[in-house]
PyMOL CGO cylinders between C-alpha atoms (Angstrom):
from pymol import cmd
from pymol.cgo import CYLINDER

trace = [
    CYLINDER, -7.17, -7.20, 15.69, -6.58, -11.32, 15.94, 0.3, 1, 1, 1, 1, 1, 1,
    CYLINDER, -6.58, -11.32, 15.94, -4.82, -11.30, 12.67, 0.3, 1, 1, 1, 1, 1, 1,
    CYLINDER, -4.82, -11.30, 12.67, -2.43, -8.39, 13.45, 0.3, 1, 1, 1, 1, 1, 1,
    CYLINDER, -2.43, -8.39, 13.45, -1.82, -9.99, 16.82, 0.3, 1, 1, 1, 1, 1, 1,
    CYLINDER, -1.82, -9.99, 16.82, -0.82, -13.46, 15.22, 0.3, 1, 1, 1, 1, 1, 1,
    CYLINDER, -0.82, -13.46, 15.22, 1.25, -11.70, 12.84, 0.3, 1, 1, 1, 1, 1, 1,
    CYLINDER, 1.25, -11.70, 12.84, 3.09, -9.79, 15.56, 0.3, 1, 1, 1, 1, 1, 1,
    CYLINDER, 3.09, -9.79, 15.56, 3.36, -13.26, 17.39, 0.3, 1, 1, 1, 1, 1, 1,
    CYLINDER, 3.36, -13.26, 17.39, 5.13, -14.72, 14.43, 0.3, 1, 1, 1, 1, 1, 1,
    CYLINDER, 5.13, -14.72, 14.43, 7.47, -11.90, 13.81, 0.3, 1, 1, 1, 1, 1, 1,
    CYLINDER, 7.47, -11.90, 13.81, 5.65, -10.42, 10.63, 0.3, 1, 1, 1, 1, 1, 1,
    CYLINDER, 5.65, -10.42, 10.63, 5.21, -7.12, 12.74, 0.3, 1, 1, 1, 1, 1, 1,
    CYLINDER, 5.21, -7.12, 12.74, 7.40, -5.75, 15.17, 0.3, 1, 1, 1, 1, 1, 1,
    CYLINDER, 7.40, -5.75, 15.17, 4.82, -4.75, 17.40, 0.3, 1, 1, 1, 1, 1, 1,
    CYLINDER, 4.82, -4.75, 17.40, 0.81, -4.11, 17.80, 0.3, 1, 1, 1, 1, 1, 1,
    CYLINDER, 0.81, -4.11, 17.80, -0.87, -0.71, 18.34, 0.3, 1, 1, 1, 1, 1, 1,
    CYLINDER, -0.87, -0.71, 18.34, -3.25, -0.53, 21.29, 0.3, 1, 1, 1, 1, 1, 1,
    CYLINDER, -3.25, -0.53, 21.29, -5.56, 2.43, 20.18, 0.3, 1, 1, 1, 1, 1, 1,
    CYLINDER, -5.56, 2.43, 20.18, -6.73, 3.87, 23.67, 0.3, 1, 1, 1, 1, 1, 1,
    CYLINDER, -6.73, 3.87, 23.67, -5.70, 2.68, 26.98, 0.3, 1, 1, 1, 1, 1, 1,
    CYLINDER, -5.70, 2.68, 26.98, -8.18, 5.26, 29.07, 0.3, 1, 1, 1, 1, 1, 1,
    CYLINDER, -8.18, 5.26, 29.07, -11.67, 3.85, 28.06, 0.3, 1, 1, 1, 1, 1, 1,
    CYLINDER, -11.67, 3.85, 28.06, -14.11, 2.89, 30.92, 0.3, 1, 1, 1, 1, 1, 1,
    CYLINDER, -14.11, 2.89, 30.92, -13.45, -0.79, 30.83, 0.3, 1, 1, 1, 1, 1, 1,
    CYLINDER, -13.45, -0.79, 30.83, -11.84, -3.34, 32.93, 0.3, 1, 1, 1, 1, 1, 1,
    CYLINDER, -11.84, -3.34, 32.93, -8.42, -2.72, 31.58, 0.3, 1, 1, 1, 1, 1, 1,
    CYLINDER, -8.42, -2.72, 31.58, -8.76, 0.75, 29.58, 0.3, 1, 1, 1, 1, 1, 1,
    CYLINDER, -8.76, 0.75, 29.58, -8.57, -0.99, 26.26, 0.3, 1, 1, 1, 1, 1, 1,
    CYLINDER, -8.57, -0.99, 26.26, -11.96, -1.02, 24.22, 0.3, 1, 1, 1, 1, 1, 1,
    CYLINDER, -11.96, -1.02, 24.22, -14.05, -4.14, 24.23, 0.3, 1, 1, 1, 1, 1, 1,
    CYLINDER, -14.05, -4.14, 24.23, -15.08, -5.81, 21.06, 0.3, 1, 1, 1, 1, 1, 1,
    CYLINDER, -15.08, -5.81, 21.06, -17.14, -9.16, 20.34, 0.3, 1, 1, 1, 1, 1, 1,
    CYLINDER, -17.14, -9.16, 20.34, -14.23, -11.24, 18.63, 0.3, 1, 1, 1, 1, 1, 1,
    CYLINDER, -14.23, -11.24, 18.63, -15.90, -14.25, 16.56, 0.3, 1, 1, 1, 1, 1, 1,
    CYLINDER, -15.90, -14.25, 16.56, -14.13, -17.24, 15.09, 0.3, 1, 1, 1, 1, 1, 1,
    CYLINDER, -14.13, -17.24, 15.09, -14.08, -17.01, 11.06, 0.3, 1, 1, 1, 1, 1, 1,
    CYLINDER, -14.08, -17.01, 11.06, -15.53, -20.60, 10.84, 0.3, 1, 1, 1, 1, 1, 1,
    CYLINDER, -15.53, -20.60, 10.84, -18.66, -19.50, 13.25, 0.3, 1, 1, 1, 1, 1, 1,
    CYLINDER, -18.66, -19.50, 13.25, -19.09, -16.30, 11.01, 0.3, 1, 1, 1, 1, 1, 1,
    CYLINDER, -19.09, -16.30, 11.01, -19.12, -18.48, 7.91, 0.3, 1, 1, 1, 1, 1, 1,
    CYLINDER, -19.12, -18.48, 7.91, -21.63, -20.86, 9.35, 0.3, 1, 1, 1, 1, 1, 1,
    CYLINDER, -21.63, -20.86, 9.35, -23.92, -18.12, 10.17, 0.3, 1, 1, 1, 1, 1, 1,
    CYLINDER, -23.92, -18.12, 10.17, -23.65, -16.58, 6.79, 0.3, 1, 1, 1, 1, 1, 1,
    CYLINDER, -23.65, -16.58, 6.79, -24.34, -20.19, 5.25, 0.3, 1, 1, 1, 1, 1, 1,
    CYLINDER, -24.34, -20.19, 5.25, -27.28, -20.66, 7.34, 0.3, 1, 1, 1, 1, 1, 1,
    CYLINDER, -27.28, -20.66, 7.34, -28.73, -17.06, 6.55, 0.3, 1, 1, 1, 1, 1, 1,
    CYLINDER, -28.73, -17.06, 6.55, -28.22, -17.95, 2.69, 0.3, 1, 1, 1, 1, 1, 1,
    CYLINDER, -28.22, -17.95, 2.69, -30.06, -21.20, 3.06, 0.3, 1, 1, 1, 1, 1, 1,
    CYLINDER, -30.06, -21.20, 3.06, -32.94, -19.42, 4.80, 0.3, 1, 1, 1, 1, 1, 1,
    CYLINDER, -32.94, -19.42, 4.80, -33.16, -17.01, 1.89, 0.3, 1, 1, 1, 1, 1, 1,
    CYLINDER, -33.16, -17.01, 1.89, -33.08, -19.59, -0.57, 0.3, 1, 1, 1, 1, 1, 1,
    CYLINDER, -33.08, -19.59, -0.57, -35.67, -21.59, 1.18, 0.3, 1, 1, 1, 1, 1, 1,
    CYLINDER, -35.67, -21.59, 1.18, -37.89, -18.14, 1.95, 0.3, 1, 1, 1, 1, 1, 1,
    CYLINDER, -37.89, -18.14, 1.95, -36.80, -15.69, -0.80, 0.3, 1, 1, 1, 1, 1, 1,
    CYLINDER, -36.80, -15.69, -0.80, -39.25, -12.84, 0.16, 0.3, 1, 1, 1, 1, 1, 1,
    CYLINDER, -39.25, -12.84, 0.16, -38.18, -12.76, 3.71, 0.3, 1, 1, 1, 1, 1, 1,
    CYLINDER, -38.18, -12.76, 3.71, -35.47, -10.58, 4.78, 0.3, 1, 1, 1, 1, 1, 1,
    CYLINDER, -35.47, -10.58, 4.78, -34.15, -9.48, 8.26, 0.3, 1, 1, 1, 1, 1, 1,
    CYLINDER, -34.15, -9.48, 8.26, -31.02, -8.10, 9.84, 0.3, 1, 1, 1, 1, 1, 1,
    CYLINDER, -31.02, -8.10, 9.84, -28.92, -9.98, 12.09, 0.3, 1, 1, 1, 1, 1, 1,
    CYLINDER, -28.92, -9.98, 12.09, -25.93, -9.36, 14.38, 0.3, 1, 1, 1, 1, 1, 1,
    CYLINDER, -25.93, -9.36, 14.38, -23.43, -12.23, 14.27, 0.3, 1, 1, 1, 1, 1, 1,
    CYLINDER, -23.43, -12.23, 14.27, -21.15, -12.42, 17.33, 0.3, 1, 1, 1, 1, 1, 1,
    CYLINDER, -21.15, -12.42, 17.33, -21.18, -14.17, 20.69, 0.3, 1, 1, 1, 1, 1, 1,
    CYLINDER, -21.18, -14.17, 20.69, -23.11, -11.71, 23.08, 0.3, 1, 1, 1, 1, 1, 1,
    CYLINDER, -23.11, -11.71, 23.08, -19.85, -10.85, 25.05, 0.3, 1, 1, 1, 1, 1, 1,
    CYLINDER, -19.85, -10.85, 25.05, -16.76, -8.98, 24.46, 0.3, 1, 1, 1, 1, 1, 1,
    CYLINDER, -16.76, -8.98, 24.46, -13.00, -9.13, 25.08, 0.3, 1, 1, 1, 1, 1, 1,
    CYLINDER, -13.00, -9.13, 25.08, -10.57, -6.15, 25.62, 0.3, 1, 1, 1, 1, 1, 1,
    CYLINDER, -10.57, -6.15, 25.62, -7.77, -5.75, 23.19, 0.3, 1, 1, 1, 1, 1, 1,
    CYLINDER, -7.77, -5.75, 23.19, -5.45, -6.36, 25.89, 0.3, 1, 1, 1, 1, 1, 1,
    CYLINDER, -5.45, -6.36, 25.89, -7.27, -9.65, 26.86, 0.3, 1, 1, 1, 1, 1, 1,
    CYLINDER, -7.27, -9.65, 26.86, -6.80, -10.82, 23.24, 0.3, 1, 1, 1, 1, 1, 1,
    CYLINDER, -6.80, -10.82, 23.24, -3.23, -9.86, 23.35, 0.3, 1, 1, 1, 1, 1, 1,
    CYLINDER, -3.23, -9.86, 23.35, -2.67, -11.94, 26.56, 0.3, 1, 1, 1, 1, 1, 1,
    CYLINDER, -2.67, -11.94, 26.56, -4.44, -14.88, 25.03, 0.3, 1, 1, 1, 1, 1, 1,
    CYLINDER, -4.44, -14.88, 25.03, -1.72, -14.89, 22.18, 0.3, 1, 1, 1, 1, 1, 1,
    CYLINDER, -1.72, -14.89, 22.18, 1.02, -14.36, 24.88, 0.3, 1, 1, 1, 1, 1, 1,
    CYLINDER, 1.02, -14.36, 24.88, -0.30, -17.52, 26.81, 0.3, 1, 1, 1, 1, 1, 1,
    CYLINDER, -0.30, -17.52, 26.81, -0.47, -19.71, 23.66, 0.3, 1, 1, 1, 1, 1, 1,
    CYLINDER, -0.47, -19.71, 23.66, 3.33, -18.63, 22.62, 0.3, 1, 1, 1, 1, 1, 1,
    CYLINDER, 3.33, -18.63, 22.62, 4.46, -18.16, 26.26, 0.3, 1, 1, 1, 1, 1, 1,
    CYLINDER, 4.46, -18.16, 26.26, 5.77, -14.93, 25.24, 0.3, 1, 1, 1, 1, 1, 1,
    CYLINDER, 5.77, -14.93, 25.24, 4.74, -11.28, 25.17, 0.3, 1, 1, 1, 1, 1, 1,
    CYLINDER, 4.74, -11.28, 25.17, 3.70, -9.49, 22.13, 0.3, 1, 1, 1, 1, 1, 1,
    CYLINDER, 3.70, -9.49, 22.13, 5.17, -6.18, 21.90, 0.3, 1, 1, 1, 1, 1, 1,
    CYLINDER, 5.17, -6.18, 21.90, 2.74, -3.61, 22.53, 0.3, 1, 1, 1, 1, 1, 1,
    CYLINDER, 2.74, -3.61, 22.53, 2.43, 0.21, 21.90, 0.3, 1, 1, 1, 1, 1, 1,
    CYLINDER, 2.43, 0.21, 21.90, -0.22, 2.40, 23.40, 0.3, 1, 1, 1, 1, 1, 1,
    CYLINDER, -0.22, 2.40, 23.40, -1.56, 5.02, 20.95, 0.3, 1, 1, 1, 1, 1, 1,
    CYLINDER, -1.56, 5.02, 20.95, -4.10, 7.46, 21.40, 0.3, 1, 1, 1, 1, 1, 1,
    CYLINDER, -4.10, 7.46, 21.40, -7.86, 6.47, 20.80, 0.3, 1, 1, 1, 1, 1, 1,
    CYLINDER, -7.86, 6.47, 20.80, -9.22, 6.49, 17.29, 0.3, 1, 1, 1, 1, 1, 1,
    CYLINDER, -9.22, 6.49, 17.29, -11.68, 9.17, 16.34, 0.3, 1, 1, 1, 1, 1, 1,
    CYLINDER, -11.68, 9.17, 16.34, -15.22, 7.49, 16.70, 0.3, 1, 1, 1, 1, 1, 1,
    CYLINDER, -15.22, 7.49, 16.70, -14.12, 4.31, 18.62, 0.3, 1, 1, 1, 1, 1, 1,
    CYLINDER, -14.12, 4.31, 18.62, -16.53, 3.39, 21.17, 0.3, 1, 1, 1, 1, 1, 1,
    CYLINDER, -16.53, 3.39, 21.17, -15.41, 1.70, 24.53, 0.3, 1, 1, 1, 1, 1, 1,
    CYLINDER, -15.41, 1.70, 24.53, -17.56, -1.31, 23.55, 0.3, 1, 1, 1, 1, 1, 1,
    CYLINDER, -17.56, -1.31, 23.55, -19.08, -3.23, 20.75, 0.3, 1, 1, 1, 1, 1, 1,
    CYLINDER, -19.08, -3.23, 20.75, -20.79, -6.23, 21.53, 0.3, 1, 1, 1, 1, 1, 1,
    CYLINDER, -20.79, -6.23, 21.53, -23.22, -7.95, 19.18, 0.3, 1, 1, 1, 1, 1, 1,
    CYLINDER, -23.22, -7.95, 19.18, -26.66, -8.77, 20.25, 0.3, 1, 1, 1, 1, 1, 1,
    CYLINDER, -26.66, -8.77, 20.25, -27.46, -11.92, 18.77, 0.3, 1, 1, 1, 1, 1, 1,
    CYLINDER, -27.46, -11.92, 18.77, -30.62, -12.94, 20.20, 0.3, 1, 1, 1, 1, 1, 1,
    CYLINDER, -30.62, -12.94, 20.20, -32.41, -12.45, 16.56, 0.3, 1, 1, 1, 1, 1, 1,
    CYLINDER, -32.41, -12.45, 16.56, -29.75, -14.62, 15.08, 0.3, 1, 1, 1, 1, 1, 1,
    CYLINDER, -29.75, -14.62, 15.08, -30.21, -17.44, 17.52, 0.3, 1, 1, 1, 1, 1, 1,
    CYLINDER, -30.21, -17.44, 17.52, -34.15, -17.13, 17.15, 0.3, 1, 1, 1, 1, 1, 1,
    CYLINDER, -34.15, -17.13, 17.15, -34.35, -17.16, 13.26, 0.3, 1, 1, 1, 1, 1, 1,
    CYLINDER, -34.35, -17.16, 13.26, -31.61, -19.53, 12.59, 0.3, 1, 1, 1, 1, 1, 1,
    CYLINDER, -31.61, -19.53, 12.59, -30.35, -22.83, 13.87, 0.3, 1, 1, 1, 1, 1, 1,
    CYLINDER, -30.35, -22.83, 13.87, -26.75, -21.35, 14.66, 0.3, 1, 1, 1, 1, 1, 1,
    CYLINDER, -26.75, -21.35, 14.66, -24.63, -22.75, 17.17, 0.3, 1, 1, 1, 1, 1, 1,
    CYLINDER, -24.63, -22.75, 17.17, -21.27, -21.43, 17.94, 0.3, 1, 1, 1, 1, 1, 1,
    CYLINDER, -21.27, -21.43, 17.94, -18.63, -24.02, 17.85, 0.3, 1, 1, 1, 1, 1, 1,
    CYLINDER, -18.63, -24.02, 17.85, -15.31, -21.80, 18.90, 0.3, 1, 1, 1, 1, 1, 1,
    CYLINDER, -15.31, -21.80, 18.90, -16.49, -19.28, 21.15, 0.3, 1, 1, 1, 1, 1, 1,
    CYLINDER, -16.49, -19.28, 21.15, -13.21, -19.62, 23.48, 0.3, 1, 1, 1, 1, 1, 1,
    CYLINDER, -13.21, -19.62, 23.48, -10.59, -16.78, 22.82, 0.3, 1, 1, 1, 1, 1, 1,
    CYLINDER, -10.59, -16.78, 22.82, -7.91, -19.61, 23.44, 0.3, 1, 1, 1, 1, 1, 1,
    CYLINDER, -7.91, -19.61, 23.44, -9.50, -21.62, 20.59, 0.3, 1, 1, 1, 1, 1, 1,
    CYLINDER, -9.50, -21.62, 20.59, -9.78, -18.79, 18.45, 0.3, 1, 1, 1, 1, 1, 1,
    CYLINDER, -9.78, -18.79, 18.45, -6.20, -17.48, 18.78, 0.3, 1, 1, 1, 1, 1, 1,
    CYLINDER, -6.20, -17.48, 18.78, -4.87, -21.22, 18.46, 0.3, 1, 1, 1, 1, 1, 1,
    CYLINDER, -4.87, -21.22, 18.46, -6.74, -21.54, 14.92, 0.3, 1, 1, 1, 1, 1, 1,
    CYLINDER, -6.74, -21.54, 14.92, -5.51, -18.11, 13.88, 0.3, 1, 1, 1, 1, 1, 1,
    CYLINDER, -5.51, -18.11, 13.88, -2.03, -18.95, 14.65, 0.3, 1, 1, 1, 1, 1, 1,
    CYLINDER, -2.03, -18.95, 14.65, -2.08, -22.29, 12.70, 0.3, 1, 1, 1, 1, 1, 1,
    CYLINDER, -2.08, -22.29, 12.70, -3.55, -20.58, 9.90, 0.3, 1, 1, 1, 1, 1, 1,
    CYLINDER, -3.55, -20.58, 9.90, -0.92, -17.70, 9.55, 0.3, 1, 1, 1, 1, 1, 1,
    CYLINDER, -0.92, -17.70, 9.55, 1.94, -20.37, 10.18, 0.3, 1, 1, 1, 1, 1, 1,
    CYLINDER, 1.94, -20.37, 10.18, 0.38, -22.09, 7.00, 0.3, 1, 1, 1, 1, 1, 1,
    CYLINDER, 0.38, -22.09, 7.00, 0.33, -18.94, 5.26, 0.3, 1, 1, 1, 1, 1, 1,
    CYLINDER, 0.33, -18.94, 5.26, 3.86, -18.23, 6.11, 0.3, 1, 1, 1, 1, 1, 1,
    CYLINDER, 3.86, -18.23, 6.11, 4.89, -21.91, 5.04, 0.3, 1, 1, 1, 1, 1, 1,
    CYLINDER, 4.89, -21.91, 5.04, 3.19, -21.46, 1.88, 0.3, 1, 1, 1, 1, 1, 1,
    CYLINDER, 3.19, -21.46, 1.88, 4.79, -18.03, 1.17, 0.3, 1, 1, 1, 1, 1, 1,
    CYLINDER, 4.79, -18.03, 1.17, 8.12, -19.38, 2.00, 0.3, 1, 1, 1, 1, 1, 1,
    CYLINDER, 8.12, -19.38, 2.00, 7.81, -22.15, -0.33, 0.3, 1, 1, 1, 1, 1, 1,
    CYLINDER, 7.81, -22.15, -0.33, 6.66, -19.97, -3.23, 0.3, 1, 1, 1, 1, 1, 1,
    CYLINDER, 6.66, -19.97, -3.23, 9.83, -17.71, -2.64, 0.3, 1, 1, 1, 1, 1, 1,
    CYLINDER, 9.83, -17.71, -2.64, 12.04, -20.73, -2.66, 0.3, 1, 1, 1, 1, 1, 1,
    CYLINDER, 12.04, -20.73, -2.66, 13.00, -20.78, 1.20, 0.3, 1, 1, 1, 1, 1, 1,
]
cmd.load_cgo(trace, "trace")
């Protein structure tokens, strides 16, 4: 979702589809537990280190911040960062999409020394925009622009 939103913000897409605006949520859009890619990577590295230390131990962990944001709240964060709205198109719900998916990260926090560093949506969006701009710059250089 964040990747699609920043691509639209930077002109790589002409709009963002919002699948479902009639969910029983604060603004009608579905809610997800969006996580910064660096926090996700840190959790995976810690899990691998634990597996190396204790190879016979295995467990399932949910990785997330334990709280969610709606699709529209994420799009609003991108709008705020760029001070302009991303074009949005309301679409029907996708089959099987629940209104809300939020990770219960209590076992992760209990089992690993994981501490999120970038749990703020504005930081996540800022970093995603910076990354997408770097990708665009590299693509343009490769294509001779």
